[in-house]
N, C-alpha and C positions, 0 to 999 in steps of 0.2 A: 607535290606536299604539303603537309598540312603542320602548323606550328603552333604549340601553343606553350603558353607561360606554366610554371607551376610553382609554390612560395610556399615559406615556413614562417609564422609570426609568431612570436610570443606575444602576447599582447598587456603582461605583467597587473594581475587582480584587475582585469575589465568587471565591471560592477556599479550600478548608478548610487549616485551623490546621496549621502547620509545613509548609508550603511556599511554597517559593521561587517568585514569580511574576516578580518584575521583581530585577536581583540587590540582592542585601542584601536585601530587602524582600519578607517575610512575617507570618502574624500568630501569635502565642501562645495555646493553646486558649482562653485567660483574653479576650485580644482578639476569637477569630472568634467567640465564645460572643455577647460584647457586640454585634459587628457584627449579627450573626445574628439577635438580639433586635431590634436597633435595625429592620432591613429588616423585617421579619415585620411590626413595629408600623405602620411604614411604609405597607406593603403592604393593612393590615388596616385601614390608614385609610381608602387609596384606596377601596377595595373595587371594583375596576373590574372592566368584564365580560372586559375583553382589555386586555393589556399587554405593551407592549415594552419587554425590558429591552438595555441596553448594559452591555460590560464585565464580561462571566460569562465566565471560566475552566473553571469546570467545571459539567455539570448536574446532579450531585451534590449540590452546595453550591446552587445553586438549589432545587432540590426540596427539601432540607432547610431553606431558609428558607419554601417557601409551608407547608408543613406545620409549620410553629410558626405561621404567620402564621393559617393558623386553628384551632389551638387557644388561639390571643388573641381569634381572631372569636366562639368557639364561648365560651369564657368572658363575653364581652361581652355575648353576646343573653342568656345565662342571666341576668345581675347589671340588664341594663336592658332584658327584652323583658318584657311585660304573659305570665302563665299564661294556660292554657286559661279557665280558671275566670274570669276578667275581661271585662265585658261591654264593654271598648275597647279589648281586643287586635288592635280591624283596623280602627283609626283610621291615619290614612295617615304619620304622623309614625313609626310602630311599624316600616312598611314601611319604610322612609328609612333608621332606624335600623339594620336588620337586619343583620346579614354573612353571606354567602353564602359557605359553603366554596365551593375547588376542587377538591373530591372528584369528580368528576366530568370537570375541566376537559381540556382536551387542551394539552400542550405541546410545542414544538418548539424544539430549539435545535441552532444552525448554529456550529459549532467553526469555527475561524480557522485555514488553510492553512497559514500562517506560523508555527503554533505551533510552541515549540520546548520544548528542555529545560529544568533548572529555573536559574532565574535568565533567561530568555529565552522566558520564555511571551508568547504574543497573547491577546487576549482575542477571542470571538465575542460573537453576540448571541441573544437567544431571544422567544417569541412564547409568551403562555397566553390561554385564550379559555375561560372558561365556555359559550361556544356554539359550543364544536369549531371544524372547518376542514372544506371542501367541498373535495375532491380534495387530492392531495399538495402542502404545501408545497416551495417553488421557494427554493433558495440561488444567489445571484449574488456570484460573488468573482474565480475564474477566467476571464479573455474565451475563449471561442473562437478570433474571433479580434479580433487586438492593435488597440486604438486608435489611432490614430496622427494627429497632430495638428499638420499643416502650419501655418508660420509664414509670412505675405505679404512676398514682398523689395520694398524700395523703390528697387529699382534693377537693374543684374545678378546673377547669380549665387543658391546656395542660401539660402532662406530660413529654412531647419530644420524642423525640427521637436519633437514630444514624441509618445513611445511608449507606452502603461500596459497591461501585459498581466495585471494582478492587482488587484485594488482591497486596501488596506492590512487593511481587515476586512468581512468579509460583508455583503451584502445579502439580508435573509429578506424573503419575500415570500408570503403566505399568502391565501385567500380564505375569508370567516367570512361564515356565513348569518345573517340578520337581518332578521324582520319582514318574510318574502317575497322580499327581497332579499341577493343576495349581494355583498358588497361586499369588494375586493380594500386588503390591508391592505399596507405595506415598513416595513419596521422598519430605519433605516440607523444607523452610526454613522463617519461620514467623518472623515478625517485628519485630524489635531491642527493646532493651531497650531505646535506644538515643531517646531522649526526639523528639517530632516532633511539629516543632514553623512557624508561620504562615510569611509569608515576605510581609509587606505591597506593595501595587501596586507602583511600581516609586522607592519603596528602594533598597539597596542594600542587604539586609542582615535582616534578620528578629531581634528584637530589644532584647529579650532573649540571642541570641547568642552573642550579645558581652558583654562578663565578666566582663571588666570595669566599666563594667555599671547594677554589678550583680541584676537580679532581681527573685528573691526566689519565688514569687508566677506564677509569665509568666513560670520561667522552671517545676515547680511542673505541672501544667499545660500542657505543652510540655509532660514529661511523661505520664501525665494521657490520652491523645492523643493517644498516642504510644500505653500504655496498651491497651485500649478500642480497638483499628486497632488491634494488636495483637488478643485480647479475641475472635474477630470478625471474625478475619479468620481462628483463632483456630477452630470454628464453622461449620464454611462453608467447612473446613476437616472433623467435624465429621459427616458431613450429605454423604459428597461421601464413607465415610466408614462406615456407617451404610445402604446404599445403599446395599452395597458387601457383609456383614452381613447376612442383611436378604435374600440373595439368598445364603446361607452358603457355601460362598467362603471362603478360611481361607487368611487373610490379615494381611502383616508386614507392620510397619509405620516408616519411619529411616527420620532422618533429623538433623536439627538444629532449636530446637523451639524455644531459646532466652527465656527459663524459667527453673528452675526445674521441676522437676518429679512432683513435688505436688502443682507449680502450679497452678491457675484457671484457665490459655489457655492448660498447658496439661491435669488437670482433664478432660475439656471439652472434647480433644481427646480422651482421653482413654477413657473416661465414667464413672458414680456415682456409686460407689462401694453398693451394696444391705445390708441392717439390716441384724442381724442374724436373725433374728424370728420379721416377720410383724404381727404374731398372736399378737404379744403384742401392737401393735400401734391401736391407735384411728384412727377409717375409716375416709376416706376424706365425706363421707355425714354421718357422726356420728347423732345418736339422741338421745342417753343418754349416760353418763360414760362408759358402759361396751361393745360399740358397737361398736366391735373391727373386724379385719380380721380372717376369718378363716384362720384353718390348709392347705387347699385346694387352698385358696387363698394367703395364705404367698409362698407357694410353688410354684407357678405360678408367680407372681411377683418376686421372685428370679431369678425363669431361665429368664425372660421376659429380667431382666436388666441384667446376666451372659450373653445372648446371644449376645448380641452388646459389650459386655465389652471387654476393650483390657488389657494385662500385661505387665508391664517395663521389657525386656530382664534382665536389674541389678538389676531388686529388683529380681526374679527369681534364678538368679546365686547367690546375695548374702544369699537366705535362703538357696539354695542349699550347699552352700561351706563355709556359716559363715565368709566368709570375710568381712576387711574393707567394706565399700562406695568407689567408683570409683569418680572421678572426669573428666572435660573434657574441661574446661577454668578456668582459674586463673586471677585476676583483683584486684589490691588496697587490697590482701593480703584477698579475700573473695577466695575459693575455693568450685564449686559447677562443677552440669553435664547438661550442657543445650543442650548437643545432645544425640538422646533417638533412642532406635531402640525398639518398640512396637509391640506385639505379639496379635491377636487374641486366644482365648480360643481352637482354633484345635492343637496348640502347646503344649497343657498342658498333661502331660501325664496320667492322670489321670480321664479326659471326655472321654466321653461315644465316641463321632466322633472324637477324634485325630485323627488328618493326622501326627503328628510327635512331634518330641521333642527336646528343646533346651538343651546340653548337655555343652555348654562351651560359656564364655563371656570374652571377654579380651579387653584393653585400650590400646593406645599407645598414653601416655601422659608423656614422659619425656622429651621433649623439651620445657615443659609452663614455664613461668617464669612470676611473679607479672609484672605488670604494670610500679610500680613505680622500678625496678630490675634494675639495670647497666648494665644485658645482654640484656632487653629488645627489643633493635632496631634487635635482631636476628628475634625475631618473623615477621617482616617486611618479610624476604624471607621463611621463613617456615611456622606455624598456627598458632595463637593465639586457636589452642581448640586441644583436643586431638583425637584422633579418635576410634571409635567404630567396632567390629565385632560380630557377633553370627554366634556359630557353632550350627547347627539344621540338627537332622536328620529325614529323611520321613520312615513313616512305609511304605510297597510295599500294594499298591490295587489291592483288586481283586476286 
């Protein structure tokens, strides 16, 4: 058996000191030093073999954080691991406690094609892997063929359409060799729930941004635009996932979905759940009320759906351990899970083509505070997300 860990880490606006990422937002050298140290400590605590990062503005800042994590990890090893002269040094507990540095790990960073000048920066994503990569990483952001989503009309005339030419942030795809198997890993950061408002030509800002002249309908339209963009981005990711699954490749999708596991955009990504029995369902081409799918057709439909479906690591762990639900974000009294790890059925132990099994799921969220909490400014330097990690045990392939 080969065991590995995979994690998702939104580092919240990682960029060097004295650099304006958003308008009037930057870190002093002292703030940056604190942030780098906190991020490195979290990375050291997770000690994950594969990490997907979101909200990275600069590769150099991420590399510096990883270097700091390695320094912390080596110090921890020196303090907590027995020396070679101790007979008990090979006990399993010390292997679990040992930090393994990222000196030989592979790192790929995907910058955002929308990144601009100081004050108008846009973050990218990255993946760190102690297991390396097989083949070149792929970045998905600018679509070769624009995605056009037509809308149905309920009468005469054109129902309209929505067109997506570029994703708001890149999706990073890598293939990781582990335990005799190559796993396809996607790291994503979908469009946020922040409203998308249009600034008129020549204006300093969009009218809806002026909260002293509150426009409820304009604000609602901004939220609708953001939701449509997020769902369209989810579909583009779903298409890339299905292409891998059609080749029977194990898939793991992780990142900041900016929506819960039961939201529409998340459902688009992991696929629909099959009905219990399609033999109860009226056929699509029914000619009478008893014209239903056969038992064989029902089994085939269920298999076709399950073959391209992903499963939430969090939900698998909850069902396994009967533990409470986890959360990775908190704002205005609402605690929810918007960071996710999704697994193809290759990681379900009872599937006939199982390649492995998730045996544990963990969350680092003790640093989260509500947005209105007096300690909320702390989150500028830490992260407003919890970090999630899945431990997976792969079967030996013959």
